[in-house]
C-alpha positions in Angstrom: -51.3 -56.1 13.8 -48.9 -56.0 17.7 -50.4 -57.1 21.0 -50.2 -52.5 21.3 -53.4 -52.7 18.6 -50.4 -51.6 16.8 -49.2 -51.9 12.9 -46.4 -54.1 13.9 -43.0 -52.4 12.9 -41.7 -55.5 10.5 -44.8 -54.8 8.4 -43.8 -51.1 7.8 -40.4 -51.8 6.7 -41.9 -53.7 4.7 -44.2 -51.3 3.3 -40.9 -49.1 2.6 -38.9 -52.6 0.9 -42.4 -52.7 -1.3 -43.3 -48.7 -1.6 -38.9 -48.1 -2.9 -39.3 -51.1 -5.2 -42.6 -50.0 -7.0 -40.5 -45.9 -7.2 -37.3 -47.4 -9.3 -39.9 -49.6 -11.4 -41.2 -46.2 -12.4 -38.1 -45.1 -14.0 -37.5 -49.1 -15.6 -40.1 -51.6 -15.1 -37.4 -54.8 -15.9 -35.0 -54.2 -13.4 -36.7 -54.5 -9.9 -33.2 -55.3 -8.3 -32.5 -56.4 -4.5 -32.5 -55.2 -1.8 -28.7 -54.1 -0.3 -30.0 -52.1 2.6 -32.8 -50.8 4.4 -33.4 -48.1 7.5 -36.2 -46.9 8.7 -37.6 -44.4 11.7 -40.5 -45.2 13.2 -41.9 -41.7 14.1 -45.5 -42.7 15.4 -47.2 -45.7 16.1 -50.9 -46.9 13.2 -54.0 -48.5 14.6 -56.0 -51.2 13.3 -58.0 -49.8 11.1 -56.1 -46.6 10.5 -55.6 -45.7 6.6 -52.3 -44.6 5.8 -50.5 -42.6 2.7 -47.3 -44.0 1.3 -45.3 -41.8 -0.6 -42.5 -43.2 -1.8 -39.7 -41.5 -4.8 -36.7 -41.7 -6.4 -33.6 -40.2 -5.1 -31.4 -41.9 -7.8 -31.1 -44.2 -10.2 -27.9 -45.4 -11.9 -26.5 -48.3 -13.6 -26.2 -50.4 -10.9 -27.8 -49.4 -7.9 -30.5 -47.6 -6.8 -31.4 -45.1 -3.9 -35.5 -44.6 -3.3 -37.0 -42.4 -0.3 -40.1 -43.9 1.4 -42.7 -41.9 4.3 -45.8 -43.3 5.7 -48.7 -40.9 6.9 -52.2 -41.8 8.9 -54.0 -40.2 5.9 -56.5 -38.6 8.1 -54.8 -37.0 10.2 -51.7 -35.9 8.3 -49.3 -37.4 10.7 -46.3 -39.1 10.0 -46.2 -42.7 10.9 -42.2 -44.0 9.1 -40.0 -42.7 7.3 -37.6 -45.4 5.0 -34.3 -45.3 3.4 -34.1 -48.3 0.5 -31.0 -49.5 -1.4 -31.1 -51.7 -4.5 -28.8 -53.2 -6.8 -29.3 -53.7 -9.9 -27.7 -56.5 -12.0 
């Protein structure tokens, strides 16, 4: 929570990172990978007490790179809070 009673942008980035990793691990649970790129666009704020709906999906999973997209919604209103892309490297 930040001084404006909203979910901090850094916490939203962490949710994108985590949800993107979980999405990739549905394809291969032995390869969480390491982040090489993370991009987040903030559309609106989430206030303290809001329930979030976080949706992660795999765009592509190759031998060395995995690409995901994550969207975070306010569960009650359906409003899009943030959208992110996450790329991970597999050794």
